[in-house]
Backbone bond lengths (Angstrom), bond angles and torsions (degrees), N, CA, C in turn:
res aa  C-N    CA-C-N  psi(-1)  N-CA   C-N-CA  omega(-1)  CA-C   N-CA-C  phi
1 M - - - 1.456 - - 1.523 108.69 -
2 I 1.318 117.06 133.31 1.460 122.54 -178.23 1.522 108.37 -83.00
3 K 1.317 116.28 124.53 1.453 120.31 180.00 1.519 111.50 -101.77
4 S 1.315 116.72 -0.30 1.452 121.02 -177.97 1.525 110.70 -83.59
5 K 1.291 114.85 144.75 1.473 119.64 177.36 1.520 111.27 -77.38
6 A 1.314 117.22 -7.91 1.464 121.25 179.46 1.529 111.40 -65.51
7 A 1.319 116.99 -23.60 1.456 120.09 179.02 1.523 111.74 -65.42
8 A 1.322 117.15 -21.40 1.460 120.96 179.42 1.521 112.63 -85.46
9 S 1.313 118.33 -6.22 1.466 120.58 -175.11 1.531 114.22 -61.44
10 P 1.340 121.17 -38.76 1.473 118.03 176.29 1.528 112.27 -60.52
11 Y 1.326 116.27 -39.93 1.460 119.44 178.24 1.522 110.59 -65.88
12 L 1.309 117.69 -40.60 1.460 120.72 179.84 1.528 111.16 -63.12
13 V 1.333 116.49 -41.29 1.469 119.97 176.60 1.520 109.98 -63.00
14 W 1.331 116.76 -46.09 1.465 122.16 177.97 1.525 110.65 -57.67
15 M 1.328 116.58 -44.56 1.457 121.45 -178.55 1.527 111.03 -64.89
16 V 1.315 117.75 -41.28 1.462 120.41 179.48 1.524 110.25 -65.04
17 I 1.331 116.88 -42.84 1.471 120.46 -177.04 1.526 111.94 -69.18
18 F 1.322 117.39 -43.26 1.463 119.76 -170.37 1.527 115.01 -104.81
19 I 1.329 118.77 -6.13 1.463 120.18 177.14 1.520 110.75 -121.22
20 V 1.311 117.23 -55.73 1.463 120.61 -174.60 1.525 111.12 -69.48
21 A 1.317 117.54 -46.78 1.475 120.38 -178.28 1.530 111.97 -60.93
22 P 1.338 120.18 -48.17 1.469 118.69 177.11 1.526 113.37 -61.41
23 L 1.335 117.72 -36.96 1.461 119.67 177.24 1.525 111.35 -64.36
24 L 1.315 116.99 -39.29 1.465 120.10 177.16 1.535 111.45 -65.99
25 I 1.316 116.76 -36.99 1.469 120.26 177.77 1.527 110.37 -65.82
26 V 1.326 117.41 -42.50 1.466 121.18 177.52 1.519 110.21 -62.65
27 A 1.326 117.22 -43.81 1.469 120.79 178.67 1.523 110.73 -63.14
28 Y 1.319 117.71 -39.16 1.470 120.98 178.39 1.525 110.16 -60.09
29 Y 1.326 117.14 -49.27 1.464 120.24 -178.76 1.528 111.91 -69.14
30 A 1.324 117.96 -27.86 1.457 120.50 178.97 1.518 111.48 -70.78
31 F 1.323 117.76 -31.76 1.465 121.04 -174.45 1.519 113.68 -109.24
32 T 1.341 118.13 15.79 1.464 120.58 175.57 1.518 109.45 -130.79
33 D 1.331 115.17 156.74 1.458 119.58 176.13 1.528 108.87 -95.44
34 A 1.339 116.90 -171.19 1.461 121.43 -176.22 1.524 112.77 -61.97
35 S 1.326 117.52 -29.35 1.461 119.84 -179.99 1.529 112.95 -90.80
36 G 1.326 118.08 1.25 1.455 122.08 176.89 1.514 114.66 91.26
37 N 1.325 118.06 7.76 1.465 121.52 178.77 1.521 110.81 -85.10
38 F 1.336 115.86 147.52 1.464 121.38 179.43 1.523 110.24 -63.90
39 T 1.352 115.65 135.50 1.453 121.03 178.08 1.532 109.74 -154.52
40 L 1.312 115.41 151.48 1.463 121.44 172.79 1.523 110.99 -104.47
41 E 1.330 116.16 4.15 1.460 121.61 -176.43 1.530 111.74 -61.10
42 N 1.330 117.52 -39.25 1.473 120.33 179.65 1.523 110.73 -63.79
43 I 1.325 116.90 -40.44 1.460 120.83 -179.14 1.530 110.24 -70.50
44 M 1.318 117.37 -38.41 1.461 121.10 -179.82 1.536 111.58 -68.46
45 A 1.329 117.08 -25.89 1.466 120.85 -177.36 1.517 112.81 -87.30
46 I 1.321 117.58 4.90 1.468 119.64 -177.14 1.522 112.14 -66.56
47 G 1.320 117.26 -21.46 1.464 121.40 178.25 1.514 113.07 -61.84
48 R 1.324 117.51 -22.69 1.471 121.09 177.92 1.520 111.71 -61.82
49 Y 1.323 115.87 -24.23 1.459 120.19 -175.29 1.523 112.46 -101.63
50 S 1.322 117.43 14.96 1.463 119.92 -177.77 1.523 111.89 -63.54
51 S 1.317 118.49 -33.38 1.465 119.49 178.40 1.528 110.85 -68.03
52 V 1.322 116.49 -35.34 1.467 120.25 177.38 1.520 109.99 -67.32
53 F 1.346 117.12 -43.46 1.460 121.12 177.09 1.525 110.63 -60.76
54 A 1.316 116.58 -44.70 1.470 120.63 -178.56 1.522 110.68 -64.04
55 R 1.329 117.05 -43.31 1.467 120.22 179.03 1.529 110.78 -65.08
56 S 1.334 117.27 -38.15 1.469 121.01 177.74 1.519 110.87 -63.89
57 L 1.327 116.84 -43.22 1.467 120.43 178.13 1.525 111.08 -64.56
58 L 1.324 117.39 -38.98 1.464 121.13 178.70 1.533 111.14 -64.39
59 L 1.332 116.92 -45.58 1.467 120.60 178.78 1.529 110.57 -64.14
60 A 1.332 116.69 -39.33 1.463 120.18 178.46 1.523 110.75 -65.43
61 A 1.324 117.22 -39.62 1.466 120.50 178.42 1.529 110.87 -66.08
62 E 1.324 116.92 -41.62 1.465 120.36 177.51 1.521 110.83 -61.40
63 A 1.331 116.50 -46.36 1.464 120.19 -179.73 1.524 110.72 -63.82
64 T 1.327 117.57 -38.07 1.461 120.99 179.25 1.516 111.21 -64.16
65 V 1.330 116.97 -44.99 1.466 120.71 179.78 1.521 110.30 -64.00
66 I 1.314 117.40 -43.77 1.472 120.80 179.50 1.531 110.12 -63.33
67 C 1.338 116.68 -43.38 1.466 120.00 177.61 1.523 110.88 -60.35
68 L 1.320 116.93 -42.45 1.458 120.16 -179.59 1.524 111.30 -65.69
69 V 1.321 116.58 -43.01 1.472 120.71 -179.74 1.533 110.40 -64.12
70 L 1.319 117.65 -36.99 1.462 120.70 179.23 1.528 112.05 -80.17
71 A 1.319 116.84 -39.26 1.461 121.00 -172.37 1.518 113.24 -76.31
72 F 1.318 118.31 -31.70 1.464 119.67 -176.82 1.529 111.83 -61.85
73 P 1.341 119.17 -51.33 1.468 117.75 178.66 1.537 112.63 -64.75
74 V 1.322 116.78 -36.13 1.467 119.43 179.24 1.527 110.04 -65.86
75 G 1.317 116.92 -45.20 1.462 120.49 177.64 1.517 111.62 -61.56
76 Y 1.316 117.09 -41.31 1.468 121.09 178.13 1.523 110.49 -63.57
77 F 1.328 115.77 -46.49 1.468 120.48 179.51 1.523 110.46 -60.16
78 L 1.325 117.26 -45.64 1.467 120.83 179.79 1.522 111.85 -62.98
79 S 1.316 116.40 -38.72 1.472 119.60 -177.17 1.520 112.25 -69.94
80 R 1.313 117.79 -20.66 1.466 120.72 -177.86 1.527 112.87 -99.40
81 L 1.316 117.76 -0.30 1.459 120.58 177.30 1.522 110.36 -77.18
82 R 1.338 115.72 161.31 1.464 120.01 172.59 1.528 108.29 -66.46
83 A 1.311 116.30 153.60 1.467 121.86 -175.14 1.524 112.05 -57.49
84 S 1.324 117.93 -36.68 1.469 119.87 -178.52 1.530 111.27 -66.54
85 K 1.318 116.86 -36.49 1.472 119.59 179.25 1.525 111.95 -81.39
86 Q 1.329 116.78 -26.77 1.462 120.02 179.16 1.522 111.07 -59.95
87 H 1.319 116.81 -41.51 1.462 120.32 -177.49 1.529 111.26 -62.61
88 I 1.308 116.63 -41.46 1.468 120.40 179.50 1.524 110.72 -67.03
89 M 1.321 116.24 -45.08 1.462 119.92 -178.68 1.535 111.35 -67.23
90 L 1.322 117.27 -38.01 1.468 119.99 176.73 1.517 110.66 -64.15
91 M 1.319 117.13 -37.25 1.456 120.06 176.99 1.535 110.23 -62.62
92 L 1.327 116.80 -39.51 1.464 120.26 179.06 1.532 111.33 -66.80
93 V 1.336 117.01 -33.57 1.467 120.00 176.88 1.524 110.30 -69.95
94 M 1.326 116.83 -39.86 1.466 120.45 -176.38 1.521 113.79 -85.26
95 L 1.299 118.23 -14.36 1.460 122.22 -176.27 1.531 113.77 -53.84
96 P 1.339 119.69 -45.90 1.472 118.24 178.89 1.533 113.13 -63.39
97 M 1.335 117.00 -25.99 1.462 119.62 -178.82 1.523 111.80 -73.14
98 W 1.316 118.48 -11.87 1.458 121.34 177.87 1.522 110.94 -74.24
99 M 1.320 116.86 -17.80 1.459 121.41 178.93 1.533 108.78 -95.16
100 N 1.280 117.13 149.76 1.454 123.17 -178.36 1.529 110.97 -56.66
101 F 1.330 116.00 139.06 1.468 123.19 179.67 1.532 110.67 -55.88
102 L 1.321 116.43 -45.28 1.462 121.34 -178.24 1.526 110.96 -64.77
103 L 1.327 117.51 -39.88 1.461 120.07 178.78 1.524 111.60 -65.50
104 R 1.330 116.75 -38.21 1.467 119.63 177.40 1.524 110.42 -63.01
105 T 1.331 116.52 -40.60 1.458 120.70 179.45 1.527 110.76 -66.35
106 Y 1.327 116.92 -43.28 1.462 119.84 178.06 1.529 111.68 -65.09
107 A 1.315 117.52 -31.86 1.463 120.08 176.71 1.526 110.39 -63.00
108 W 1.338 116.70 -42.26 1.466 119.72 176.79 1.523 110.61 -65.37
109 M 1.319 116.71 -36.41 1.467 119.10 178.61 1.523 110.35 -62.75
110 S 1.330 117.81 -41.98 1.469 119.77 179.50 1.532 111.53 -68.92
111 L 1.319 117.10 -26.13 1.466 119.48 175.84 1.526 112.01 -75.20
112 L 1.332 117.16 -38.14 1.459 121.62 -170.36 1.528 115.35 -95.24
113 E 1.320 118.99 -10.85 1.465 119.00 -175.28 1.526 111.04 -67.44
114 N 1.328 114.95 167.80 1.469 120.66 -173.35 1.523 112.71 -59.26
115 N 1.328 117.86 -36.17 1.461 121.90 176.66 1.519 110.42 -105.95
116 G 1.323 116.17 26.40 1.453 121.38 -176.89 1.514 112.93 -79.72
117 I 1.298 114.21 -177.48 1.459 121.13 -174.67 1.530 111.71 -64.48
118 I 1.327 117.04 -42.99 1.470 119.58 -177.91 1.525 110.81 -64.95
119 N 1.330 117.88 -46.11 1.468 120.10 178.77 1.526 111.82 -67.29
120 T 1.318 117.38 -31.12 1.467 120.26 176.69 1.518 110.58 -65.97
121 V 1.315 117.32 -44.82 1.471 121.22 178.64 1.527 110.17 -65.80
122 L 1.335 116.81 -43.36 1.465 119.22 177.80 1.525 111.50 -63.79
123 G 1.336 116.97 -37.13 1.462 121.00 177.16 1.519 111.87 -63.39
124 F 1.311 117.75 -32.79 1.460 122.09 177.09 1.525 111.10 -61.76
125 F 1.338 116.37 -31.79 1.464 121.41 178.23 1.523 112.60 -93.94
126 G 1.346 117.03 7.52 1.450 121.08 178.36 1.515 114.32 82.74
127 L 1.308 118.23 14.58 1.458 122.89 178.76 1.521 109.80 -107.27
128 G 1.332 114.90 153.51 1.468 119.93 172.04 1.502 112.51 79.78
129 P 1.272 119.80 -166.21 1.458 127.29 4.53 1.533 111.37 -76.04
130 F 1.299 115.15 144.81 1.449 122.34 178.41 1.521 109.66 -103.07
131 R 1.318 115.65 145.19 1.459 120.50 176.45 1.520 107.88 -84.92
132 M 1.323 116.52 105.61 1.453 120.94 -177.50 1.521 112.11 -114.27
133 I 1.308 116.86 -30.69 1.469 120.34 -177.03 1.530 109.55 -78.90
134 N 1.318 116.82 150.59 1.474 123.60 179.80 1.525 112.62 61.27
135 T 1.312 116.04 37.06 1.461 120.89 174.95 1.528 107.89 -119.64
136 A 1.313 115.12 164.10 1.465 119.27 178.25 1.527 110.52 -62.38
137 G 1.315 117.24 -36.27 1.462 120.81 178.29 1.519 112.34 -62.81
138 A 1.327 116.45 -39.22 1.468 119.83 178.29 1.519 111.27 -67.14
139 V 1.325 116.67 -36.97 1.466 120.40 178.16 1.530 109.81 -64.87
140 V 1.325 116.59 -45.87 1.466 120.40 179.80 1.531 109.70 -64.75
141 L 1.316 117.55 -42.41 1.459 121.09 178.29 1.529 110.84 -58.85
142 G 1.314 117.15 -45.75 1.467 120.94 179.11 1.519 112.00 -63.33
143 M 1.334 116.72 -41.76 1.464 119.32 179.38 1.526 110.96 -66.81
144 V 1.317 117.11 -41.83 1.462 119.95 179.73 1.523 109.78 -63.75
145 Y 1.305 117.26 -45.57 1.467 120.08 -179.34 1.528 111.25 -61.83
146 N 1.319 116.44 -43.85 1.461 119.92 -175.92 1.519 113.31 -75.14
147 Y 1.331 118.19 -30.85 1.461 120.38 -174.24 1.522 114.54 -105.92
148 L 1.315 118.73 -5.98 1.459 120.72 -178.85 1.533 113.38 -57.71
149 P 1.327 119.91 -43.44 1.476 118.21 177.53 1.524 112.87 -60.76
150 Y 1.327 117.20 -31.61 1.461 120.44 179.20 1.534 111.66 -72.32
151 M 1.305 117.70 -14.50 1.465 121.40 173.72 1.522 109.81 -93.99
152 I 1.325 117.01 -36.73 1.465 120.53 -177.73 1.525 110.88 -66.95
153 L 1.324 117.32 -47.94 1.460 120.40 -172.46 1.528 114.10 -62.69
154 P 1.333 121.20 -45.05 1.470 118.48 176.88 1.530 113.09 -66.18
155 L 1.335 116.56 -37.65 1.463 118.93 177.66 1.523 110.87 -64.51
156 Y 1.325 115.87 -42.36 1.469 120.44 177.47 1.524 110.53 -60.54
157 T 1.332 116.54 -45.65 1.467 120.72 -179.32 1.521 111.02 -60.59
158 A 1.319 117.32 -43.04 1.469 120.30 179.26 1.522 111.51 -67.66
159 M 1.329 116.75 -38.11 1.462 119.87 -176.33 1.521 112.70 -74.06
160 T 1.322 118.15 -27.23 1.467 119.63 178.27 1.529 111.07 -66.45
161 K 1.324 116.68 -23.99 1.471 120.49 -178.88 1.529 112.46 -85.71
162 I 1.311 117.15 -7.00 1.469 121.01 179.25 1.525 108.54 -86.83
163 D 1.299 117.01 133.21 1.461 122.22 179.50 1.528 110.18 -62.56
164 N 1.319 117.61 138.86 1.463 121.92 -178.22 1.527 112.37 -61.44
165 S 1.312 118.14 -27.74 1.464 120.32 -178.34 1.534 112.19 -70.36
166 I 1.315 116.40 -19.11 1.471 120.42 -179.99 1.500 108.36 -83.82
């Protein structure tokens, strides 16, 4: 076992390059104007975006509640299965996470766009086209789909430790 702190140096370099440097760049642009002079004007103007912040918090809260409502019964069900079936079901919960986050999001975009798969199928039955992409519902749907496993797994882990008699 290596007891030297030198073993952490690759991580420290990685952290400086990909965490500290971008934060410093953001801080530089936040406190300078177009000509590079120091200003607090950018920070003072942040109030213009309060409606965007509020809408983002509202969508995040909606997605969190939906994830909790969906994940609690799934986590409970998984925790009460026999061990042999738990492994298969856990794999099915984690399977979407094996694919890149961005690809999963783009897949939903191709499903929900105006000429997407869902509107094409609905058009075959004489329905639609419906505007589904770039709506608050699509944002919540994408967040729920992408983050639902991250709600299921901790709930499942906690519930497996609870005695069945309780």
